[in-house]
C-alpha positions as CSV (number, residue, x, y, z in Angstrom):
1,M,8.7,-16.6,22.0
2,F,5.6,-18.7,21.3
3,T,3.4,-15.6,20.9
4,R,5.9,-14.2,18.4
5,F,5.9,-17.5,16.5
6,V,2.1,-17.6,16.3
7,S,1.9,-13.9,15.3
8,A,4.5,-14.3,12.5
9,L,2.8,-17.5,11.3
10,V,-0.7,-15.9,11.1
11,R,0.8,-12.9,9.1
12,A,2.5,-15.3,6.7
13,I,-0.7,-17.3,6.1
14,F,-2.6,-14.1,5.4
15,V,0.1,-13.0,2.9
16,V,-0.1,-16.3,1.1
17,L,-3.9,-16.0,1.0
18,L,-3.7,-12.5,-0.4
19,I,-1.4,-13.7,-3.3
20,A,-3.6,-16.7,-4.0
21,T,-7.0,-15.0,-3.8
22,P,-7.5,-14.3,-7.5
23,W,-6.5,-17.9,-8.4
24,L,-8.7,-19.3,-5.7
25,L,-11.8,-17.4,-6.6
26,M,-11.5,-17.0,-10.4
27,P,-12.9,-20.0,-12.4
28,G,-11.1,-21.4,-15.3
29,P,-7.7,-23.1,-15.9
30,N,-4.9,-22.0,-13.7
31,D,-1.8,-22.8,-15.7
32,S,0.3,-20.4,-13.6
33,A,-0.8,-21.9,-10.3
34,P,2.6,-23.5,-9.6
35,I,4.4,-20.2,-10.1
36,V,1.9,-18.4,-8.0
37,L,2.3,-21.0,-5.2
38,L,6.1,-20.6,-5.2
39,V,5.8,-16.8,-5.1
40,A,3.2,-17.0,-2.3
41,I,5.4,-19.3,-0.2
42,F,8.5,-17.2,-0.7
43,V,6.8,-14.0,0.3
44,G,5.1,-15.7,3.2
45,W,8.4,-17.0,4.4
46,L,9.9,-13.6,4.1
47,V,7.2,-12.1,6.2
48,F,7.4,-14.9,8.8
49,S,11.2,-14.4,9.1
50,E,10.8,-10.6,9.5
51,Y,8.3,-10.9,12.3
52,M,10.1,-13.8,14.0
53,T,13.4,-12.0,14.4
54,E,14.0,-9.5,17.1
55,Y,15.4,-6.9,14.8
56,P,13.8,-6.7,11.3
57,S,15.8,-5.8,8.2
58,L,13.1,-4.9,5.6
59,I,9.7,-4.3,7.1
60,E,9.3,-0.8,8.5
61,F,7.1,0.1,11.5
62,R,6.8,-3.5,12.5
63,D,6.2,-2.6,16.1
64,A,3.9,0.4,15.4
65,P,0.5,-1.0,14.6
66,P,-1.8,-0.5,12.8
67,Y,0.5,0.9,10.0
68,N,1.3,-2.4,8.3
69,R,-2.1,-3.9,9.2
70,L,-3.9,-1.0,7.5
71,R,-1.7,-1.2,4.4
72,F,-2.2,-5.0,4.1
73,G,-5.9,-4.7,4.8
74,A,-6.3,-2.1,2.0
75,L,-4.4,-4.2,-0.5
76,F,-6.3,-7.4,0.5
77,A,-9.7,-5.6,0.2
78,T,-8.8,-4.2,-3.1
79,V,-7.7,-7.5,-4.6
80,L,-10.7,-9.2,-3.2
81,V,-13.2,-6.6,-4.5
82,L,-11.6,-6.6,-8.0
83,T,-11.6,-10.4,-8.0
84,L,-15.3,-10.5,-7.2
85,I,-16.1,-7.9,-9.9
86,Q,-14.1,-10.0,-12.5
87,R,-15.8,-13.2,-11.3
88,G,-19.2,-11.6,-11.6
89,I,-18.8,-11.1,-15.3
90,N,-19.3,-14.8,-16.1
91,H,-20.4,-16.1,-12.7
92,P,-22.6,-13.4,-11.1
93,S,-23.6,-13.6,-7.5
94,P,-25.4,-11.1,-5.2
95,I,-22.1,-9.9,-3.7
96,S,-20.4,-9.5,-7.1
97,E,-23.4,-7.6,-8.5
98,L,-23.3,-5.3,-5.5
99,F,-19.6,-4.4,-6.0
100,T,-20.2,-4.1,-9.8
101,A,-23.0,-1.6,-9.1
102,I,-20.8,0.3,-6.7
103,S,-18.0,0.3,-9.3
104,H,-20.3,1.9,-11.9
105,V,-21.1,4.8,-9.5
106,V,-17.5,5.3,-8.4
107,G,-16.3,5.1,-12.0
108,D,-18.7,7.8,-13.1
109,A,-17.6,10.0,-10.2
110,L,-13.8,9.6,-10.6
111,D,-13.6,9.5,-14.4
112,F,-13.1,13.2,-15.2
113,P,-10.5,14.9,-17.4
114,F,-6.9,14.6,-16.2
115,S,-7.9,12.3,-13.3
116,P,-5.7,9.2,-12.6
117,V,-8.7,7.0,-13.6
118,R,-9.1,8.8,-16.9
119,L,-5.3,8.4,-17.5
120,M,-5.5,4.7,-16.8
121,V,-8.3,4.3,-19.3
122,L,-6.4,6.3,-21.9
123,S,-3.3,4.1,-21.5
124,L,-5.2,1.3,-23.3
125,P,-4.2,0.9,-27.0
126,E,-6.4,2.1,-29.8
127,G,-9.0,-0.5,-30.9
128,T,-9.7,-1.8,-27.5
129,H,-13.2,-3.0,-27.0
130,V,-15.6,-0.6,-25.4
131,A,-16.4,-3.2,-22.7
132,D,-12.7,-3.5,-21.8
133,Y,-12.5,0.3,-21.5
134,D,-15.5,0.3,-19.1
135,L,-14.1,-2.6,-17.1
136,L,-10.7,-0.8,-16.6
137,R,-12.5,2.4,-15.8
138,R,-14.6,0.8,-13.1
139,T,-11.9,-1.3,-11.5
140,S,-9.4,1.6,-11.5
141,A,-11.9,3.9,-9.9
142,I,-12.9,1.6,-7.1
143,A,-9.3,0.6,-6.4
144,Y,-8.2,4.3,-6.3
145,L,-11.1,5.1,-4.0
146,M,-10.2,2.3,-1.6
147,S,-6.6,3.6,-1.5
148,L,-7.8,7.1,-0.6
149,I,-10.0,5.7,2.1
150,S,-7.1,3.8,3.7
151,L,-4.9,6.9,3.5
152,V,-7.5,9.1,5.2
153,F,-8.2,6.4,7.8
154,F,-4.4,6.3,8.6
155,I,-4.2,10.0,9.1
156,F,-7.3,9.9,11.3
157,I,-5.7,7.2,13.5
158,M,-2.5,9.1,13.7
159,W,-4.3,12.3,14.8
160,L,-6.7,10.5,17.2
161,N,-4.3,8.1,19.0
162,G,-1.1,10.0,18.7
163,W,0.4,7.3,16.5
164,P,3.0,5.8,16.7
165,R,3.4,6.2,20.5
166,Q,-0.1,5.2,21.6
167,N,1.2,2.0,23.0
168,G,4.1,3.4,24.9
169,S,7.7,3.9,23.8
170,F,8.7,3.9,20.2
171,N,12.0,2.5,19.0
172,V,13.0,4.5,15.9
173,W,15.8,2.3,14.7
174,T,13.8,-1.0,15.1
175,N,10.9,0.5,13.2
176,L,13.0,2.0,10.5
177,P,15.5,-0.8,9.7
178,T,16.3,0.5,6.2
179,F,17.3,4.0,7.6
180,D,21.0,4.4,8.3
181,P,21.4,6.9,11.2
182,T,25.1,7.2,10.4
183,G,24.6,8.0,6.8
184,G,25.7,11.6,7.3
185,G,23.8,14.8,8.0
186,D,21.3,15.6,10.7
187,V,18.8,12.7,11.3
188,V,15.8,15.0,11.5
189,G,16.7,16.7,8.2
190,R,17.3,13.4,6.4
191,L,14.0,12.0,7.7
192,N,12.1,15.1,6.5
193,R,13.8,14.9,3.1
194,D,12.8,11.2,2.8
195,A,9.3,12.1,3.8
196,N,9.0,14.8,1.2
197,L,10.3,12.4,-1.4
198,Y,7.8,9.7,-0.5
199,V,4.9,12.2,-0.5
200,A,5.9,13.6,-3.9
201,L,6.2,10.1,-5.4
202,G,2.9,9.0,-3.9
203,F,1.1,12.0,-5.4
204,L,2.7,11.7,-8.8
205,L,2.8,8.0,-9.5
206,P,-1.0,7.6,-10.2
207,F,-0.4,10.0,-13.1
208,L,3.0,8.9,-14.2
209,I,2.3,5.1,-14.3
210,P,-0.4,5.4,-16.9
211,A,1.8,7.7,-19.0
212,F,4.6,5.1,-18.8
213,M,2.3,2.3,-19.8
214,K,1.1,4.3,-22.8
215,V,4.6,4.9,-24.0
216,A,5.5,1.2,-23.4
217,A,2.4,-0.1,-25.1
218,G,4.3,-0.5,-28.4
219,I,6.9,-2.8,-26.7
220,I,4.9,-4.7,-24.1
221,D,1.3,-5.1,-23.0
222,P,1.3,-3.6,-19.5
223,I,-2.4,-4.0,-19.0
224,A,-3.8,-7.3,-20.3
225,V,-7.5,-6.5,-20.1
226,T,-8.4,-9.9,-21.4
227,Q,-6.4,-11.6,-18.7
228,P,-8.5,-11.1,-15.5
229,K,-5.8,-12.0,-13.0
230,S,-3.2,-9.7,-14.6
231,L,-5.7,-6.9,-14.6
232,I,-6.5,-7.4,-11.0
233,W,-2.9,-7.2,-9.8
234,T,-2.0,-4.3,-12.2
235,V,-4.8,-2.1,-11.0
236,S,-4.4,-3.1,-7.4
237,L,-0.7,-2.3,-7.3
238,W,-1.3,1.0,-9.3
239,A,-3.6,2.1,-6.5
240,F,-1.7,0.6,-3.6
241,V,1.9,1.7,-4.2
242,P,1.2,5.4,-4.3
243,S,-1.0,5.4,-1.2
244,S,1.6,3.2,0.6
245,L,4.3,5.8,-0.3
246,L,2.0,8.6,1.0
247,M,1.5,6.7,4.3
248,R,5.2,6.1,4.5
249,G,6.0,9.8,3.9
250,I,3.5,10.9,6.5
251,A,4.8,8.3,9.0
252,T,8.4,9.3,8.4
253,A,7.6,13.0,8.9
254,R,5.8,12.1,12.1
255,V,9.0,10.3,13.4
256,A,11.1,13.3,12.5
257,S,8.8,15.5,14.4
258,M,9.0,13.2,17.4
259,I,12.8,13.3,17.4
260,A,12.8,17.1,17.0
261,D,10.4,17.4,20.0
262,K,12.5,15.1,22.1
263,R,15.6,17.2,21.3
264,R,13.8,20.4,22.2
265,R,12.6,19.1,25.5
266,S,16.1,17.8,26.3
267,M,17.6,21.2,25.5
268,D,14.9,22.9,27.7
269,R,15.8,20.6,30.6
270,D,19.5,21.3,30.2
271,T,18.8,25.0,30.2
272,E,16.7,24.8,33.4
273,D,19.4,22.8,35.1
274,M,22.0,25.4,34.1
275,H,19.8,28.1,35.7
276,V,19.4,26.1,38.9
277,F,23.0,25.3,39.4
278,G,24.5,28.4,37.7
């Protein structure tokens, strides 16, 4: 019980730190700090509650590391890097200059016709300053690259360690609390259907989100380039959500494959028993 409490508390603290990172590192007035603090505390309490209870209700693959650790690490690293790049505009430091130089290289490499990065840049309204175009191009490129790296790393871990069963047994219903096994239809078929949906959304969202923001530009300002904290979170979530959906789709397909394999082995054993006692 004590170990679970400490583990849940540490996770909650890291989540609060993630949400507060741009406000802690960015200089200038923080008028929205009370709201950010309330949001951070609420999300931290939610994570703490989920990891304290024996049966979670929202967080998937809670007992199948490093799935959630990898997703959190990717988002935290993205927010931190973008914050340092933004901070380096007015308060340069060696580490901010390093990430700025890397973002220039990555931006040049990923900014090609019909790429997600190019579409993000084109979502800005006409008349935007050239420096703002360049800033969005660089931050989008490095955030997208980091999301791809986390996805490839997850696939490598799954292939190398036999995730999610590298640590022993795997409880499907505990690790998929939002999946209703009594919802009708074959469980394996439904899991594969959900996996295909997640993969399709994860692939399409980096292209669809900029198109939506371009259409909505006349009504709202989806990317406030002049607001550094808003830009950090917009770009980070644009890169993180699709890669997270891709991971979820791959993980769900893996679980479906595990259930199908277990069924097949059970049927084979039943067939052998029938031959022995028949």
